[in-house]
Each structure stands twice: as C-alpha cells, then as structure tokens.
C-alpha positions in Angstrom: 124.4 -10.5 49.4 124.2 -7.5 51.9 127.6 -6.6 53.5 128.9 -7.7 56.7 130.1 -11.2 56.5 133.8 -11.7 56.8 136.0 -13.5 53.9 135.7 -17.0 55.8 132.2 -16.9 55.8 131.6 -16.1 52.3 134.5 -18.6 51.1 132.2 -21.4 53.0 129.5 -20.3 51.3 131.0 -20.3 47.6 132.8 -23.8 48.2 129.0 -25.3 49.3 127.7 -23.6 46.1 130.8 -25.1 44.1 130.3 -28.4 45.5 126.5 -28.6 45.1 127.3 -27.5 41.2 130.1 -30.3 41.0 127.8 -33.1 42.2 125.0 -32.3 40.7 126.3 -31.8 37.0 129.2 -34.1 37.2 131.5 -31.4 36.4 135.2 -30.9 37.4 135.6 -28.8 40.2 138.0 -26.6 38.7 135.5 -25.9 36.1 133.6 -24.0 38.6 133.8 -20.6 39.7 131.4 -18.5 42.3 131.8 -15.0 42.9 129.7 -13.0 45.6 128.9 -9.2 45.3 127.7 -7.3 48.4 125.2 -4.8 47.7 123.9 -2.2 50.5 120.4 -3.0 51.5 119.4 0.5 50.7 120.6 -0.4 47.1 119.9 -4.2 46.8 116.5 -3.5 44.5 117.7 -0.9 42.4 121.1 -2.7 41.6 119.8 -5.8 40.9 116.9 -4.6 38.6 119.6 -2.7 36.6 122.1 -5.6 36.2 119.5 -7.9 35.5 116.5 -9.0 33.5 113.5 -10.7 35.1 114.1 -14.1 33.1 118.0 -14.2 34.4 116.7 -14.6 38.2 115.7 -18.0 38.7 115.5 -17.3 42.6 114.9 -13.7 43.4 114.6 -12.3 46.5 111.4 -10.9 48.0 112.6 -7.3 47.3 112.5 -8.0 43.6 108.9 -8.4 42.4 
C-alpha cells in the first residue's frame, strides 16, 4: 500500500480483510493475522518484484506486469 493512510484506516482495512477470511473459510478470528506494508509509489514495482515471485501474486497491481 502506498503511504499516507492513518492508523485507523489501516486497522479498518485489516479488520475487513480478516472478517472476509473468517467468513469465507470458517476459521476462528484469532487464527488470522493481517499486515499492511507501506511502500512509496516510486519504489513499489521494484520492491514487489524483489519480495515476491510472480506465482505468489494472485492479484497484482497494474504496475506489476
């Protein structure tokens, strides 16, 4: 995620992702962790390409093609 969102917004995003996972897969909510990593826009493509293999990106941004 590009930097700039406040902690409350990031917590809200993480909570929604967690709830979706819990509801979709039927796991306990205390078994789910969500992290958000902020990457500056000018470093985004290079950073993602260094950290992840293409097969690990199930949904990639338009910058990663």
